[in-house]
N, C-alpha and C positions, 0 to 999 in steps of 0.2 A: 704265732698269728692269734692264739687264744686268748694272750694275757694283754694284747693291744699295746697301748703306747709304751709301757714299762718291759713289755717283750721286745719292742722295735728298738728302745732304746739299748736294752742289753745286746741284742744281735749287733747293731752299730759300735757297741764297744769292743765287742769280738771281733769284728770286722776291722776296726782300728789296731788292736793289738798284733792281728794277723798281717796287717798291712805293713807294721814297724819289722816284724819278724822276717817276712818275705823282704822287704826294702834292706836290712841289715845284709843279708845273704849275697844279694846282688850287689850291694853298695861294695862289700866285702872283694868279692870276684871282680867287682871293674876296678877297683883300686889296685888289688894285686897286679891286674892284667897293665894297667897303668904304671906302676914302676917295673914290672918286667922289662916294659918299653924304653924305660928310662927319660920319660918325659917329665918327671919329679923335680923340683929344685930341693927336696927336703927328700934324705935318704932314711932307711929302715922302717921300723915299725909305726912311727911317728907319723909319718904320711898315710899308711893305710886308715889309722885313727883318724887322722882328720878327714882325710878324702869321705870315708864312710859315714862319719858324722854328720858331714855337709851334706851328702846326699840323702839320708835319711831325713834330715832335718827339710830338706828341699821337698821332698815327697809327702812329708806328714803337712807341710805347709801347702801344697796343692791340693790334699786331701781336704784340709778345713775350707780352702777356698772352694773347692768343689760344693762344700756341703752349705757354705753362704750362698754361693749361687740357686743351690735347689731350695733352700729354706726362704730367698726373696722371692720365689715364683717364676723367674727367668727360665729354668727348664732343669734338665737332669745335669747337674754341674757338673760330676766328672766326665761323663760324655761331650758336654762341648768344651772344656779342656783339652780331652784328647781331639776332638774334632778340629780345635782350632791348631792344635801341634800338626794337624794332617794337612789342614791348608795353608799352613805357613810353609810346609816344605814342596806345595806343588810348584809355585814358581820355577824353584832352582832343579825340580825334576823335570821339568817342561823344557826348562832351557838346556839342561842338560842332555836330554834327548835329541832337541833340534840341532844341538852342535856335533852330536854325533852323526847326525844325519848328514849334515854339513858336511862334516871331514870324511863322510863315504866309510864310518865306520858301522853304519847301521842302514840296513836296507829301507829307505822309504816306505816300501810296502808293509813293512814290520812295524815301522812307528804307527801307519795308519791301522793296523790290526791291533797294537797296543791299545791305541784310543778307543777305537771301538769297543775293544773290553772293557775300557775303563767307563764308558757309558751305559752299557751293558750292565755291569755292576750297580751303578748309581740307579739305573731304572729297577734293578731287581730291588735294591734296598728299600727305594720309594715304594714300590707295589706291595711289600710286606710290611711296611710301616702304615701306609694307609687302609690296607687289609681287614677286613673284619667278618666277624660270623653273624650273621643276623639271627637269634633265634626269636621264633614267634612266642607271643604271650597271649593268649584268649583269656577276657575276662568273661566271666558269667553274665545272664541277664540279671538284672537288682530290681527290686521294687522300694520304692521310697514314697513313703504313706498312698495315694491313689495313682502317682505317677508308676509307669514301668520303663525301664532303660533297656535299651537293647545290649545284645551281647557287644564286646569292644573286643579288636584284634588291633595290637601293635607288635612290636618287635624290641627285644634287646640287643644292643649293640656291643658283642665284646670282641675286643681288639685281638688279632694274631698273633702280634708281638706285644706282650703285655708289659715287658721291660721297656719298650721304646715310647 
């Protein structure tokens, strides 16, 4: 924080390196799991190398895309990409739940409870996101020439969730 922009750039660079390392471990694990299930056309370690490289490249593309969204001022890019992924999966999840209720595999009351919990979580997230702590700031009386200005009171709004 003390180094300003150069420190922020260095932290971002370390974050990218960490992302590559973490994505590599996850990609290798996913590739080996896919290979063990026999869903690949290419056999042997070549499949793991190709699949892991593709997954890591895709991850780094999404990181770059998120940074571009953030730099353009649209919002927090990575969070928006995650949000888009969640929203994209909602229709199939709702459809699957409705299908389970129609087939009698799920109790309709349980589906209503799930819906109520989803709304409660959304309301909680919105509440925390909008929440702020208002710290009072008192300015002293001041004199400018022959004019005397009264003391002023205002507040400093601090968000509860600084990351959001």
